[in-house]
N, C-alpha and C positions, 0 to 999 in steps of 0.2 A: 504494500500500500504506500503510495507516494505521500510524503509529508508536505503540507501546504507551507509556503514560505511565511516566515514571521515578519510582521511589520516593525520597522525600526522605531517608529514613534511609540508603539505599544511597549516595546522592550525598554526604551528609555524612560517611559512613564513608570513602569514597574520598578526599575532601578531607583528612580527618584522616590517613589513611595517606600521602598525598603530602607533607603538611607534616612528619610524623615522619621520613620517608625523607630529605627534603632537609635537615632539621636534623641528623639523625644523621650525614650525610655531608659537611656543609659547615661546621658550627660550629667556630670555632677552638678548638684544644686548649690546655690549660694544665696545669701541674703540679698545680694545685688545682682540678681539674674535678669537677663533681658526677657521682655514679655512677648516677643515675636521673633520670627525668623529674621526679619529685616533688622531689628535691633541687634540680634546676635551677629549678623553679618557686618553691621557698622562697627561693633566692638572689635571684631576680628580685623577689619580694615584699619581702625585706629591703632590696634596692637601692633600690626605689622608695618605701620608708618609712623612710629613714635619719633623717629629721627628727623622728620620733616613736618612742617605745619600742614594741618588738614583743615579745610574750610567747608562750609555747607555745599558749595558748588562742586567740590571734589566728590562728596557723598552722592549728590544728584547724578553726576556723570558716571561714577563707578557702578551704582546700582540701577541706573537708568530709570530714575524716578523723578516725578515732577517736583518743583520747588515747594508746592503746598504739602506734598507727602513728606518731603525731607524736613520741612519746618515743623510739622505736627509731630513727627517721630522724634526729632531731636528735642523738642519741648518736653515730651513725655519722659525721654531718657534723662533729661536734666532734672526734672521734677522727682524722678525715682533715684537720683543720686548716682547714675551711671556715668554721666559726663558733666563737664563744666565748659562754658564758652567764655573765652577771654578776649576782650576787645584789644585791638592793637593800638599802641600809642599814636601812630601816625594816621589811623583811620578807625574811629570808633565803630563804624558800620561793619567793618570786617572783623569777624570773630573766629579765632582759632578754636577748634574742638579738641578737647583732651579727655581721656578716661580718668575717672577718679581712682584713687589707690585701691579702694574696695573692689571696684569693677575690674581693675588690672589683676588683682589676686585671683578673683573668680575665673577670669578669662585664661589665666595660666593653666588652671586645671582643665578647662575646656580644650585648650590647645594640645595638652598631653593626650587627652581622650581622642581628639580628632586624629592625631598621629597614629594612635593604636588602630583606629578605624581604617585609616589609609592603608596601613600595613595588611590588615585583614582583607581589604578589597583587592590588593595586589598579589595576594597569596596565589602561587602557581604560575605567576607571570614573571618572565625575566625582564631585565631593564629595557631591552630593545622592544619587547612586546608592549610594555607600558608606554614607551615613547611613541610607538606606532598607534596605539589606542588614542593617545592625546592628539596625535596628528590627524587621525581620521575624525575624531569628535570636533576638532577645530574646523575641519572642512564642512561638516554637517552644520555647525553653528553659523559659519559664514554663509552657507547656502540659504539657511532660514532667515538670517538677517537681511540678505539681499532681496529675498522674496517678500519679506514684510515691507521693505521700502518700496518695492515695485507696486505693491497693491495699496500703498498709501496708508498703512497702519502705523500709528504713533508708537513710540517706545513703550514697552509694557510697564504698567504700574505694578507696584507690589500687590500681590494677590491678597484677597481678604481671608484666605484660608489660614492665614497666620494669626488668627485671633488671639488666643492666649496660649502661652507655653504651658504644657502639661508636664508636671514633674513628679514622676512616680516615687522617687526616693526621698522626697521632702516630707 
């Protein structure tokens, strides 16, 4: 019996769902935990860009979100003690975004956990296979981004499925 070819979009969606489920159920909790996937992503971005100033426009560009979404998300993160925004002396309108020390400590644990997950996903693959997988996925992403532009669809907003972070271990 001939096996029907699998659809790439379906396989990628299944992978995304598996990753989200594992993260949601295994990432260490802290008092200063992000409340959505977007907040977690922003903390990761800030963590990996500590050596350079990060501004709201950098967040908008990196996560392909609107100014309104970025503003609202950053306001909530500031209210929850995850970030602080510091105005520059030369231009008070320009505010550098920094993680609080508590958020930094919590995120270090998350980074360790994500490294463990990365290793589990790469299990059974050698370095050249991992590089090839990245190369092919980059092509798929580029193709989809081109198609989105061709049909006139705006950059994707953060999905509302990231309502509240569920934390099993808390």
